C-alpha positions in Angstrom: 44.7 99.8 28.7 48.0 100.0 30.3 49.9 100.9 27.1 47.6 103.9 26.3 48.9 107.3 26.7 45.4 108.8 27.1 44.9 106.9 30.3 48.1 108.1 32.0 47.7 109.8 35.3 50.6 112.1 36.4 51.0 112.4 40.1 51.8 116.0 40.9 51.2 118.3 43.8 50.7 122.1 43.3 50.4 124.4 46.2 48.3 127.5 45.5 47.9 128.4 49.0 50.2 131.5 49.9 50.3 130.3 53.6 51.8 126.9 52.7 53.7 125.3 55.4 57.2 124.4 54.3 57.5 121.7 57.0 61.0 120.5 57.9 62.7 122.1 55.0 64.2 125.3 56.7 65.0 123.6 59.8 67.0 120.9 58.0 68.6 123.7 55.9 69.7 125.5 59.1 71.2 122.2 60.4 73.1 122.0 57.0 74.4 125.5 57.4 75.6 124.9 60.9 77.3 121.5 59.9 78.8 123.4 57.0 80.4 125.9 59.3 81.9 123.1 61.3 83.3 121.5 58.1 84.9 125.0 57.3 86.6 124.9 60.7 87.8 121.5 60.0 89.2 122.6 56.6 91.1 125.4 58.2 92.6 123.2 60.9 93.6 120.4 58.4 95.2 123.2 56.2 97.1 124.7 59.1 98.1 121.2 60.4 99.4 120.2 56.9 101.4 123.3 56.3 103.3 122.6 59.6 104.3 119.0 58.6 108.0 118.7 58.1 109.5 116.9 55.2 108.5 116.4 51.5 105.1 117.9 50.7 103.3 116.7 47.5 100.3 118.5 45.9 97.7 116.1 47.2 98.6 117.0 50.9 98.4 120.6 50.1 95.1 120.4 48.3 93.2 118.4 50.9 92.5 121.1 53.4 91.4 123.8 51.0 89.1 121.2 49.3 87.5 120.5 52.7 87.3 124.2 53.3 85.4 124.9 50.0 83.0 122.1 50.4 82.0 123.3 53.9 81.9 126.9 52.6 79.5 125.6 49.9 77.4 123.7 52.4 77.1 126.8 54.7 76.1 129.1 51.8 73.4 126.6 50.5 72.1 125.9 54.0 71.9 129.5 55.3 70.9 131.0 51.9 68.0 128.9 51.2 67.0 128.8 54.9 66.6 132.5 55.2 65.4 133.0 51.5 68.6 134.8 50.3 69.3 132.5 47.4 
């Protein structure tokens, strides 16, 4: 019976092997860490460039660079932290 709870089959995977191969996970996290480092560099460059602009400055223009920097820093920490098992 489709509406019956007793016939429900849950699809789950449990790995009880201690030598389980993580597959692509650590490699993709390393790529995320490297890409995050590039975003950090871009955030620093945008911040420096926007601070050199002459004329009237509003808060949005001053906040763009640090926001890019913080996003890149978070990507780098997550990428390298989970890849090397630090987090």
